[in-house]
N, C-alpha and C positions, 0 to 999 in steps of 0.2 A: 367708688363704683358708680358708673353711669347708669341712669334709669332708662325709662322708655324713650325711644327715639334718640338715644345718645345724649339726653339732657338730664338735668337733675330733677325732673318731674317724677311723680309717683307711679311706681309700677302697679300698685293696687288700683289706682284710679284708671290706669290704662286698661287693665283686664276687666274691671267692672264696667267701664264705659264701652268696651268692645262687646262684652256679653249683652249689655242693654241694647246697643246698636243692632246687633245681629238678631236679637229677639224681636225688637220692634220692626225691623225690616222684614223678617220672616212673617210676622203677623200681618203686616201691611200687604205684602205681595201674595200672601195666602188668601186674602179677602178680595182679590181681583180675579174675575172670571174672563177668560179670553175665548172669543168666538170668532168665526169667520163666515163669510158668505161668498166665497170664491168658487167658481165653477166654469166649465167650458162653455156654457150657454149664457152666462151672465156677463153684463158689461162691467169691466174692471175700471175703466175711465172713459171719458168722452173727449173728442177733438172736434170742435166746431158744432156741437150739438149731436154729433154722430157717435153712437156708443161703440166702443172697441171691446170685443170679447177676447178672452184669453186664447180661444181657438184662432182668431184673426192674427194674434201676435205670433203664433207658431208658424204661419205661412211664410212670412219673410225669413224666419229662422231657418226653415227647411231649405229655401232657395240659397240663403247665405252659406249654409253648411255645404251644400252641393257645389257652390262656386269656389269655396275654400279647398274642397277635395280635388276639384279640377285644376285649380292653380292657387297655391298658397300665397302668392304675391298679389292676388286680386283684392284691391282696396274696397270695392263695393261689397264683396262677399263678407269681409271682416266687419264692415260698417253695418250690414244687415244683421249679421249674427250677434254682434255686441249690442246693437240697438234693440233687437228683439229680446235678448236676455235681460237687458236693463228694464225694458217695459214690463216684462213678465215679473221680475222681482219687485218692481214698483207696484204693480197691480196686486200682487200677493200681500205686500206690506200694507197697502192702502185698504185692503178688504178686511183687515183685522179689527175687531171691536173689543174694547176693554170696558168692563162693567164692574163697578164696585158692588160687593155683596152688601146686603142690608145689614147695617151695624147699629147697635145702640150707641147713645152718646158716651156711655161709660167705656165701651170697647174702643171707640175712636180715641177718647182721651188717653186711655192706657197705651194704645199704639203710639200716639204722638209723643207722650211723655217718655216712653221707652226709647223711641227712635231719636228724637231731638235731644232729650236729656243725655242719652248715651253718646250721641255725637259730640255734644258739648264737653262731657267728661273725658271722652277719648282724646279730643283735640287739646283740652287743657292739660292733659298729662304729658303732652309733647313739649310744653313750655318749660323753661328753666324756672325752678322754684327757689326763691331766695329764702333760706332758713331763718334769717335774722328779722324778717318782716317783709312787707310788700315793697318791692323795688320801685314801683311807680310812685308810691306815696313818699318814699325816702327821697327820690329825685325832686319831687315838687317841693318838699320841705327844704332841701338844700338850695334850690333855686331861689325861693322866695324868703329864705331865712326865717322859717316858722319854727 
Protein backbone atom coordinates (compact mmCIF):
# COMPACT_ATOMS: atom_id res chain seq x y z
CA UNK A 1 0.00 0.00 0.00
CA UNK A 2 1.32 3.42 -0.97
CA UNK A 3 1.47 6.17 1.65
CA UNK A 4 1.25 9.95 1.53
CA UNK A 5 1.78 11.48 -1.90
CA UNK A 6 1.93 8.01 -3.51
CA UNK A 7 5.27 7.30 -1.83
CA UNK A 8 6.35 4.92 0.90
CA UNK A 9 6.48 7.84 3.36
CA UNK A 10 4.58 7.83 6.62
CA UNK A 11 0.89 8.63 6.62
CA UNK A 12 1.10 9.54 10.31
CA UNK A 13 3.90 12.03 9.64
CA UNK A 14 1.78 13.49 6.85
CA UNK A 15 -1.24 14.17 9.06
CA UNK A 16 0.74 15.33 12.09
CA UNK A 17 2.79 17.68 9.89
CA UNK A 18 -0.34 18.95 8.18
CA UNK A 19 -2.08 19.68 11.50
CA UNK A 20 1.04 21.43 12.86
CA UNK A 21 1.37 23.46 9.64
CA UNK A 22 -2.29 24.53 9.77
CA UNK A 23 -2.14 25.40 13.48
CA UNK A 24 1.05 27.47 13.06
CA UNK A 25 -0.29 29.21 9.97
CA UNK A 26 -3.57 30.01 11.72
CA UNK A 27 -1.78 31.41 14.76
CA UNK A 28 0.55 33.47 12.54
CA UNK A 29 -2.18 34.97 10.38
CA UNK A 30 -4.41 35.49 13.40
CA UNK A 31 -1.72 37.72 14.94
CA UNK A 32 -1.65 40.08 11.92
CA UNK A 33 -3.97 43.09 11.92
CA UNK A 34 -4.97 44.59 8.59
CA UNK A 35 -5.90 48.27 8.36
CA UNK A 36 -6.42 50.62 5.47
CA UNK A 37 -6.27 54.35 4.89
CA UNK A 38 -8.07 54.56 1.56
CA UNK A 39 -10.65 57.23 0.87
CA UNK A 40 -11.98 59.49 -1.84
CA UNK A 41 -10.13 62.54 -0.50
CA UNK A 42 -6.77 60.89 0.23
CA UNK A 43 -3.91 60.49 -2.17
CA UNK A 44 -3.50 56.85 -3.18
CA UNK A 45 -0.24 57.44 -5.06
CA UNK A 46 1.62 60.32 -6.65
CA UNK A 47 2.95 61.00 -10.13
CA UNK A 48 5.75 63.55 -10.35
CA UNK A 49 5.05 64.89 -6.86
CA UNK A 50 1.36 65.43 -7.68
CA UNK A 51 -0.97 63.38 -5.46
CA UNK A 52 -3.59 61.32 -7.28
CA UNK A 53 -6.76 60.69 -5.26
CA UNK A 54 -9.14 57.83 -5.84
CA UNK A 55 -11.78 60.34 -7.01
CA UNK A 56 -9.39 61.54 -9.72
CA UNK A 57 -8.96 57.95 -10.88
CA UNK A 58 -12.73 57.63 -11.37
CA UNK A 59 -12.94 60.59 -13.80
CA UNK A 60 -11.13 58.83 -16.70
CA UNK A 61 -13.08 55.67 -15.82
CA UNK A 62 -16.37 57.51 -16.36
CA UNK A 63 -15.21 58.92 -19.72
CA UNK A 64 -13.90 55.50 -20.76
CA UNK A 65 -17.19 53.76 -19.95
CA UNK A 66 -19.10 56.43 -21.85
CA UNK A 67 -16.83 56.00 -24.88
CA UNK A 68 -17.22 52.21 -24.76
CA UNK A 69 -21.03 52.48 -24.64
CA UNK A 70 -20.93 54.89 -27.59
CA UNK A 71 -18.68 52.61 -29.63
CA UNK A 72 -17.39 49.29 -28.27
CA UNK A 73 -14.53 49.36 -30.81
CA UNK A 74 -13.08 52.58 -29.36
CA UNK A 75 -9.52 51.77 -28.28
CA UNK A 76 -9.10 54.94 -26.18
CA UNK A 77 -12.27 54.13 -24.22
CA UNK A 78 -10.99 50.66 -23.38
CA UNK A 79 -7.58 52.08 -22.48
CA UNK A 80 -9.09 54.66 -20.13
CA UNK A 81 -11.40 52.14 -18.47
CA UNK A 82 -8.81 49.39 -17.97
CA UNK A 83 -6.13 51.88 -16.92
CA UNK A 84 -8.45 53.52 -14.37
CA UNK A 85 -9.55 50.19 -12.92
CA UNK A 86 -5.93 49.06 -12.69
CA UNK A 87 -4.94 52.28 -10.92
CA UNK A 88 -7.89 51.93 -8.54
CA UNK A 89 -7.01 48.32 -7.66
CA UNK A 90 -3.34 49.27 -7.25
CA UNK A 91 -4.29 52.18 -5.01
CA UNK A 92 -6.50 50.00 -2.80
CA UNK A 93 -3.83 47.33 -2.44
CA UNK A 94 -1.12 49.93 -1.81
CA UNK A 95 -3.17 51.53 0.97
CA UNK A 96 -3.39 48.34 3.05
CA UNK A 97 -1.23 48.17 6.18
CA UNK A 98 -0.23 44.93 7.90
CA UNK A 99 0.76 45.09 11.56
CA UNK A 100 1.87 42.27 13.81
CA UNK A 101 0.11 41.97 17.12
CA UNK A 102 2.29 42.34 20.17
CA UNK A 103 3.61 38.84 20.90
CA UNK A 104 5.77 37.41 23.64
CA UNK A 105 8.90 35.52 22.64
CA UNK A 106 7.28 32.26 23.75
CA UNK A 107 4.24 32.82 21.51
CA UNK A 108 6.45 33.63 18.53
CA UNK A 109 8.63 30.56 19.11
CA UNK A 110 5.54 28.32 19.40
CA UNK A 111 4.16 29.75 16.14
CA UNK A 112 7.47 29.27 14.31
CA UNK A 113 8.04 25.74 15.64
CA UNK A 114 4.53 24.67 14.70
CA UNK A 115 4.66 26.27 11.25
CA UNK A 116 8.21 25.41 10.18
CA UNK A 117 8.31 22.06 12.01
CA UNK A 118 4.96 21.10 10.51
CA UNK A 119 6.14 22.10 7.06
CA UNK A 120 9.28 19.99 7.44
CA UNK A 121 7.36 16.97 8.74
CA UNK A 122 4.72 17.35 6.03
CA UNK A 123 7.31 17.53 3.24
CA UNK A 124 9.39 14.68 4.68
CA UNK A 125 6.32 12.43 4.60
CA UNK A 126 6.19 12.85 0.83
CA UNK A 127 9.64 11.27 0.39
CA UNK A 128 10.18 7.56 -0.10
CA UNK A 129 11.24 5.95 3.14
CA UNK A 130 13.65 3.04 2.77
CA UNK A 131 12.69 0.56 5.51
CA UNK A 132 16.10 -1.15 5.53
CA UNK A 133 17.99 2.00 6.46
CA UNK A 134 18.92 5.41 5.20
CA UNK A 135 19.15 5.26 1.41
CA UNK A 136 21.70 8.10 1.15
CA UNK A 137 24.02 6.49 3.71
CA UNK A 138 23.81 3.13 1.88
CA UNK A 139 24.67 4.84 -1.43
CA UNK A 140 27.72 6.56 0.11
CA UNK A 141 28.90 3.32 1.70
CA UNK A 142 28.63 1.40 -1.56
CA UNK A 143 30.35 4.15 -3.51
CA UNK A 144 33.35 4.42 -1.21
CA UNK A 145 33.43 0.76 -0.10
CA UNK A 146 32.94 1.59 3.60
